[in-house]
C-alpha positions in Angstrom: 107.7 114.2 88.5 106.5 111.1 90.2 106.6 108.3 87.9 105.1 104.5 87.3 107.5 101.8 85.9 105.6 99.1 84.9 108.2 96.0 85.1 107.3 92.5 83.3 109.4 89.9 86.1 108.9 85.9 86.2 106.2 85.2 88.7 109.3 83.3 90.2 111.1 82.8 94.6 113.6 85.6 94.1 112.6 87.4 91.0 111.6 90.7 93.0 114.3 90.6 95.5 116.4 90.7 91.9 114.5 93.3 91.0 114.7 95.9 93.8 118.2 95.0 94.3 119.1 96.2 91.1 117.4 99.5 91.4 118.4 99.9 94.8 122.2 99.2 93.5 121.0 102.3 91.1 120.8 104.3 94.2 117.5 104.6 93.2 114.5 104.9 96.0 111.3 103.0 95.5 108.3 104.7 97.1 105.7 102.7 96.2 105.4 99.2 95.1 102.7 96.6 93.9 103.0 93.6 91.7 100.0 92.0 90.4 100.2 88.3 88.7 99.1 85.3 89.2 100.6 82.7 86.5 103.7 83.0 85.5 104.7 86.6 84.4 104.1 89.1 86.9 103.8 92.6 86.5 105.1 95.0 88.8 104.3 98.8 89.7 107.0 101.1 91.0 106.7 104.6 91.7 109.9 106.3 91.4 111.8 109.9 90.6 114.3 108.5 88.3 113.0 106.0 85.7 115.7 106.9 83.7 118.2 105.4 86.1 115.8 102.3 86.6 115.7 101.4 83.0 119.8 101.1 82.5 120.4 99.5 86.2 117.2 96.3 84.9 118.6 95.8 81.3 122.4 95.9 82.4 122.2 93.5 85.0 119.2 91.1 85.1 117.4 91.5 81.1 114.4 92.9 82.9 113.1 96.0 80.6 110.4 98.0 82.0 107.5 97.7 80.0 105.3 101.1 80.1 106.4 104.0 82.3 103.9 107.0 83.0 103.6 110.0 85.0 101.4 109.8 88.0 99.8 111.9 90.8 100.9 111.6 94.5 98.3 112.8 97.4 99.4 113.2 100.7 97.0 112.0 102.7 95.7 111.3 106.4 95.9 108.3 107.7 91.8 108.1 108.3 88.9 106.1 107.3 87.4 107.2 104.0 90.5 109.3 103.0 90.3 107.4 99.5 86.7 107.6 99.6 86.6 111.7 99.7 89.2 111.3 96.7 88.1 109.1 94.7 84.3 111.1 94.7 86.2 114.6 93.8 88.3 112.6 91.2 84.1 111.3 90.1 83.0 114.5 89.8 85.4 116.0 87.5 84.9 113.3 85.3 88.3 111.7 86.0 88.5 107.8 84.3 90.6 106.5 86.9 93.2 103.5 85.5 95.4 102.9 88.5 95.5 103.5 92.2 97.8 102.3 95.0 99.1 103.3 98.5 102.7 104.6 98.5 105.1 105.6 101.5 104.7 108.1 103.9 100.4 108.2 103.8 100.4 108.9 99.8 98.0 107.6 97.0 99.3 107.1 93.6 96.9 107.7 91.0 96.9 107.0 87.3 94.8 108.6 84.6 94.5 109.0 81.1 94.2 112.7 81.4 96.5 113.2 84.1 96.0 117.0 83.5 92.5 117.1 84.8 93.4 114.0 87.3 95.8 116.5 88.6 93.5 119.4 88.7 90.4 117.3 90.1 93.4 116.6 93.6 94.9 119.9 93.9 93.6 122.0 97.2 
């Protein structure tokens, strides 16, 4: 199961490096990440398979905590123009309201929605 973890971090030089190192040291691969924040704090989203290991590693080594965690849908896509438009039209047609989208490694798109089952059904072949 793909999990999106949200980590509230200081928006300072090196903060992301420390978090990434702690996750790496725990043996967890980050499959995608996005970070947003223009002020003193930033919200880091990471896609992982092992949320518990990340929570544990961050809490003991950096006093950083995972503020939210949820299942997301990850879709393998072709690397070509229009793929995101095609997928999101399909999702909209199913009546699913997206609240998270970001790109992952190996040509994948991460989607989050309140109704994860409807989202999954909308993007399944």
